[in-house]
C-alpha positions in Angstrom: -48.1 10.6 -18.2 -48.0 7.5 -20.2 -44.5 6.3 -19.6 -43.9 2.5 -19.4 -41.4 0.2 -17.9 -41.1 -3.2 -19.7 -40.3 -6.4 -17.7 -38.1 -8.6 -19.9 -36.0 -11.7 -19.5 -35.8 -15.3 -20.6 -38.8 -17.6 -20.0 -39.4 -18.9 -16.5 -37.3 -16.3 -14.6 -40.3 -14.9 -12.6 -41.5 -12.1 -14.8 -45.2 -12.8 -14.7 -45.1 -13.7 -10.9 -43.5 -10.3 -10.3 -45.9 -8.5 -12.5 -48.8 -10.1 -10.6 -47.3 -8.7 -7.4 -47.0 -5.2 -8.9 -50.4 -5.0 -10.5 -54.0 -5.9 -9.8 -54.0 -7.5 -13.2 -53.5 -11.2 -12.9 -51.1 -12.4 -15.7 -51.1 -16.1 -16.2 -48.1 -17.6 -14.5 -47.0 -21.2 -15.4 -44.0 -23.4 -15.5 -43.4 -23.4 -19.2 -42.0 -21.0 -21.8 -44.2 -18.6 -23.8 -46.9 -18.6 -21.1 -47.2 -14.8 -21.7 -48.0 -14.2 -25.4 -49.6 -10.8 -25.4 -48.0 -8.1 -23.2 -49.9 -7.5 -20.0 -50.1 -3.9 -19.0 -50.7 -2.9 -15.4 -51.2 0.6 -13.9 -49.6 0.6 -10.4 -49.5 3.2 -7.6 -46.1 4.6 -6.7 -45.6 4.3 -2.9 -44.7 7.7 -1.3 -44.6 8.3 2.4 -44.9 12.0 1.8 -48.5 11.5 0.8 -49.3 10.0 4.2 -47.7 13.0 5.9 -49.7 15.5 3.8 -52.9 13.6 4.5 -52.3 13.8 8.3 -51.8 17.6 8.0 -54.5 18.5 5.5 -57.1 15.9 6.3 -58.6 15.8 2.8 -61.6 14.0 1.5 -59.4 11.7 -0.6 -55.8 10.9 -1.4 -54.6 10.0 -4.9 -51.1 8.6 -5.4 -49.3 9.0 -8.7 -49.1 6.0 -11.0 -47.0 4.4 -13.7 -47.4 1.6 -16.2 -45.6 -1.8 -16.1 -45.6 -4.1 -19.1 -45.0 -7.8 -18.8 -43.4 -8.9 -22.0 -43.1 -12.5 -23.1 -39.8 -14.3 -22.5 -37.2 -13.8 -25.2 -35.1 -16.7 -26.4 -31.9 -17.1 -28.4 -32.7 -16.2 -32.1 -35.5 -13.7 -31.2 -33.9 -11.1 -33.4 -34.5 -13.5 -36.3 -38.0 -14.3 -35.3 -37.4 -17.3 -33.1 -40.1 -18.0 -30.5 -42.4 -15.1 -31.6 -39.3 -12.9 -31.3 -40.4 -10.1 -33.7 -43.6 -9.5 -31.8 -41.8 -9.4 -28.4 -39.1 -7.1 -29.7 -41.7 -4.7 -31.0 -43.4 -4.7 -27.6 -40.1 -3.8 -25.9 -39.5 -1.0 -28.4 -42.8 0.7 -27.2 -41.6 0.9 -23.6 -39.5 3.8 -22.2 -37.2 1.8 -19.9 -36.4 -1.9 -19.2 -36.5 -4.0 -16.1 -34.4 -7.0 -16.9 -35.3 -10.0 -14.6 -32.6 -12.6 -14.1 -33.1 -15.9 -12.4 -30.7 -16.1 -9.4 -32.1 -19.1 -7.6 -31.9 -22.9 -7.9 -35.1 -25.0 -8.0 -35.3 -28.3 -9.8 -39.1 -28.0 -10.0 -38.8 -24.9 -12.3 -37.5 -25.6 -15.8 -34.8 -23.4 -17.1 -34.8 -23.1 -20.9 -31.0 -23.7 -21.0 -31.1 -26.4 -18.4 -28.7 -24.7 -15.9 -28.9 -21.5 -13.9 -26.5 -18.8 -15.1 -27.8 -15.3 -14.9 -24.8 -13.7 -16.6 -25.2 -16.0 -19.6 -29.0 -15.3 -19.6 -28.3 -11.5 -19.6 -25.9 -11.9 -22.5 -28.4 -13.9 -24.5 -31.0 -11.1 -24.1 -28.3 -8.4 -24.8 -27.2 -10.1 -28.0 -30.7 -10.4 -29.3 -31.5 -6.7 -28.6 -28.2 -5.6 -30.1 -28.7 -7.6 -33.3 -32.2 -6.1 -33.7 -30.7 -2.6 -33.1 -28.0 -3.3 -35.6 -30.6 -4.0 -38.2 -32.4 -0.8 -37.3 -29.3 1.4 -37.4 -28.1 0.0 -40.7 -31.5 1.0 -42.2 -31.0 4.4 -40.7 -27.5 4.8 -42.2 -28.9 3.8 -45.6 -31.7 6.4 -45.5 -29.2 9.1 -44.3 -26.9 8.5 -47.2 -29.5 9.9 -49.6 -30.1 13.0 -47.4 -26.3 13.7 -47.0 -26.0 14.1 -50.8 -28.2 17.1 -50.6 -25.7 18.8 -48.2 -27.8 18.5 -45.0 -25.4 19.3 -42.1 -27.7 17.8 -39.5 -27.8 14.5 -41.5 -24.0 14.4 -41.4 -24.0 14.7 -37.6 -26.7 12.0 -37.4 -24.8 9.7 -39.7 -21.6 10.1 -37.6 -23.4 9.1 -34.5 -25.3 6.3 -36.2 -22.0 4.8 -37.5 -20.5 5.1 -34.0 -23.5 3.2 -32.5 -23.2 0.6 -35.3 -19.5 0.0 -34.4 -20.5 -0.3 -30.8 -23.2 -2.8 -31.5 -20.9 -4.9 -33.7 -18.5 -5.0 -30.7 -21.3 -6.1 -28.4 -21.8 -2.7 -26.7 -25.4 -1.5 -26.2 -26.2 2.1 -27.4 -26.9 3.3 -23.8 -23.3 2.3 -22.8 -21.6 4.6 -25.3 -20.5 8.1 -24.2 -22.7 10.8 -25.7 -23.3 14.5 -24.9 -26.9 15.8 -24.5 -27.3 16.7 -28.2 -26.2 13.2 -29.2 -28.5 11.6 -26.7 -31.4 13.6 -28.2 -30.5 12.3 -31.7 -30.0 8.8 -30.5 -33.6 8.8 -29.1 -35.0 9.5 -32.5 -33.3 6.3 -33.8 -35.7 4.3 -31.5 -33.1 1.8 -30.4 -34.0 -0.9 -27.8 -30.5 -0.9 -26.3 -30.7 2.9 -26.0 -33.3 2.6 -23.3 -32.3 2.9 -19.6 -32.2 -0.5 -17.8 -32.1 -1.9 -14.3 -31.3 -5.5 -13.4 -33.6 -7.4 -11.1 -32.2 -10.5 -9.5 -34.9 -12.9 -8.5 -33.7 -14.9 -5.6 -34.9 -17.5 -3.1 -36.0 -16.7 0.5 -32.6 -17.3 2.0 -30.9 -14.7 -0.3 -33.6 -12.0 -0.3 -31.8 -9.8 2.2 -28.1 -10.1 1.2 -28.1 -11.8 -2.2 -26.0 -14.8 -3.2 -23.2 -15.8 -5.6 -25.5 -15.4 -8.6 -26.2 -11.8 -7.6 -22.5 -11.1 -7.1 -21.8 -12.4 -10.6 -24.5 -10.1 -12.0 -23.1 -7.1 -10.2 -19.6 -7.8 -11.6 -20.9 -8.3 -15.1 -22.8 -5.0 -15.2 -20.3 -2.8 -13.2 -19.5 -0.7 -16.2 -23.1 -0.1 -17.3 -24.1 2.5 -14.7 -27.2 0.3 -14.1 -28.9 -0.4 -10.8 -29.0 -4.0 -9.5 -32.0 -4.8 -7.3 -32.6 -8.0 -5.3 -36.2 -9.4 -5.0 -37.8 -12.7 -4.2 -40.8 -12.9 -6.5 -42.2 -15.9 -4.7 -42.0 -14.1 -1.4 -43.6 -11.0 -2.9 -46.4 -13.3 -4.1 -46.9 -14.6 -0.6 -47.0 -11.1 0.8 -49.8 -10.1 -1.6 -51.9 -13.0 -0.3 -51.8 -11.7 3.3 -55.0 -9.8 4.2 -53.8 -7.3 6.9 -51.0 -4.8 7.3 -50.1 -6.5 10.6 -49.7 -9.9 8.9 -47.5 -8.4 6.2 -45.4 -6.5 8.8 -44.9 -9.7 10.8 -43.9 -11.6 7.7 -41.4 -8.9 6.6 -40.0 -8.8 10.2 -39.3 -12.5 10.1 -37.3 -12.0 6.9 -35.5 -9.0 8.3 -37.0 -6.6 5.7 -38.4 -3.1 6.3 -40.8 -3.1 3.3 -41.9 -5.3 0.4 -39.3 -5.5 -2.4 -41.9 -4.3 -4.9 -42.0 -0.9 -3.2 -38.3 -0.5 -3.8 -38.7 -1.7 -7.4 -41.5 0.7 -8.1 -39.5 3.7 -6.8 -36.4 2.6 -8.7 -38.5 2.2 -11.9 -39.8 5.7 -11.3 -36.2 7.0 -11.1 -35.2 4.9 -14.2 -37.8 6.8 -16.2 -36.4 10.2 -14.9 -39.6 11.1 -13.2 -40.4 13.5 -10.4 -43.4 14.1 -8.2 -45.2 17.3 -7.2 -48.2 17.6 -5.0 -51.5 19.5 -4.9 -53.0 19.7 -1.4 -56.4 21.0 -0.4 -59.5 19.9 1.6 -61.0 18.1 -1.4 -57.9 16.0 -2.2 -54.2 15.6 -1.7 -52.7 14.3 -4.9 -49.4 13.3 -6.4 -48.6 14.2 -10.0 -45.9 12.7 -12.2 -43.7 14.9 -14.3 -40.5 14.4 -16.3 -37.4 15.8 -14.5 -36.7 19.3 -15.7 -40.3 20.3 -16.5 -41.2 24.0 -16.1 -44.2 25.1 -14.1 -46.5 25.5 -17.2 -45.6 22.0 -18.4 -46.2 20.6 -14.9 -49.6 22.4 -14.9 -50.4 20.8 -18.2 -50.2 17.4 -16.6 -53.4 18.3 -14.7 -55.1 19.8 -17.7 -53.9 21.3 -21.0 -55.9 24.5 -20.3 -53.7 25.0 -17.2 -50.6 25.1 -19.5 -52.2 27.2 -22.2 -53.5 29.9 -19.8 -50.7 29.7 -17.2 -50.3 32.9 -15.2 -48.2 31.8 -12.2 -47.4 29.0 -9.8 -47.7 29.3 -6.0 -45.0 27.0 -4.5 -44.3 25.6 -1.1 -41.5 23.2 -0.4 -42.6 19.9 1.1 -40.1 20.1 4.0 -41.3 23.7 4.9 -44.9 22.6 4.8 -44.3 19.6 7.1 -42.1 21.6 9.5 -44.5 24.5 9.8 -47.8 22.6 9.5 -50.0 24.7 7.2 -50.1 26.9 4.2 -50.7 30.0 6.4 -47.7 29.2 8.5 -45.5 28.9 5.4 -46.8 32.3 4.2 -46.1 33.8 7.7 -42.6 32.5 7.6 -42.0 34.1 4.2 -41.4 30.7 2.5 -44.5 30.8 0.2 -43.2 31.6 -3.3 -44.7 32.9 -6.5 -43.0 31.5 -9.7 -43.4 32.3 -13.4 -43.1 30.4 -16.6 -39.3 29.7 -16.4 -39.5 28.0 -13.0 -38.3 24.4 -13.1 -40.4 22.2 -10.8 -38.5 20.3 -8.1 -39.4 16.9 -6.7 -41.7 17.4 -3.7 -43.0 20.8 -4.6 -46.5 21.6 -3.3 -48.2 23.8 -6.0 -51.2 25.8 -6.8 -51.6 27.1 -10.4 -53.2 30.3 -11.5 -54.4 30.3 -15.1 -56.8 32.1 -17.4 -58.2 30.6 -20.6 
């Protein structure tokens, strides 16, 4: 599935350093604004301990994790909505992503220039928010103008769209992002057709120094207070530390480094899993002697839709899905044992796949 998370923020907050840790792609990272001009796209593996357990039980020839795409987008500046600092191009790149990872600088370092001279992550957040809201205001005003012509023809759907568009416009004028407005499922579906940047789900990533990587600091606390009504996750990560971890050759060296910091795993692992959740994604598995593989699906997908992720023919000719629950498989140790315990299920076209399902598909084309 080609869903993308975009990394955004002001220049020099650690976006490209973080991207380099996440991806095998090596984005240029330098201490000056607009170092990233074209968006860098990296395909990254999603860490999942369940794959390791399945590998130990099935002993396949190969193991394939699921993946997702991360896009490193150049730093926005004040006035981006009006084209400042290559703003139009950057905003177009953000529009093409499905969710936003907003990186905020939460550390002091006189050697790294801040575009506004002082470190203030809440101010930085508001600068980005305002630019995205201004761009969305431009978009929604155009939408309202186009709907006005359709409403004259008596189109009831257009009236509903117009009511929502005007509510979003009022919110944007009041400094409220589209995602922060209360909407029912049908309104959410309509809002997505407007292609608003502030309608995308967001998480805030506080980039801290080594001393703050475990518990945060006053900057992080200020960010948490500022976003408490946004229903958005706040993650702490030390991009410089993550960069050091990626340079270590062995698992033992990385483990020792993490132990010294009091961390159980690299911060990028938590970030990837959180980004996966932000995109409303689930994982199901196929498990056989040839390969154990994780597959990405949108939450709520039916069995035929999930089968279509493997190949469109699987969805077109879907007959049934044979399903085992991950916990049952791990507890009982094999497919035959799951069958003997009466926990091997056959599901039809209406079955909604759950995270962790182990599945075989029967199809006929």
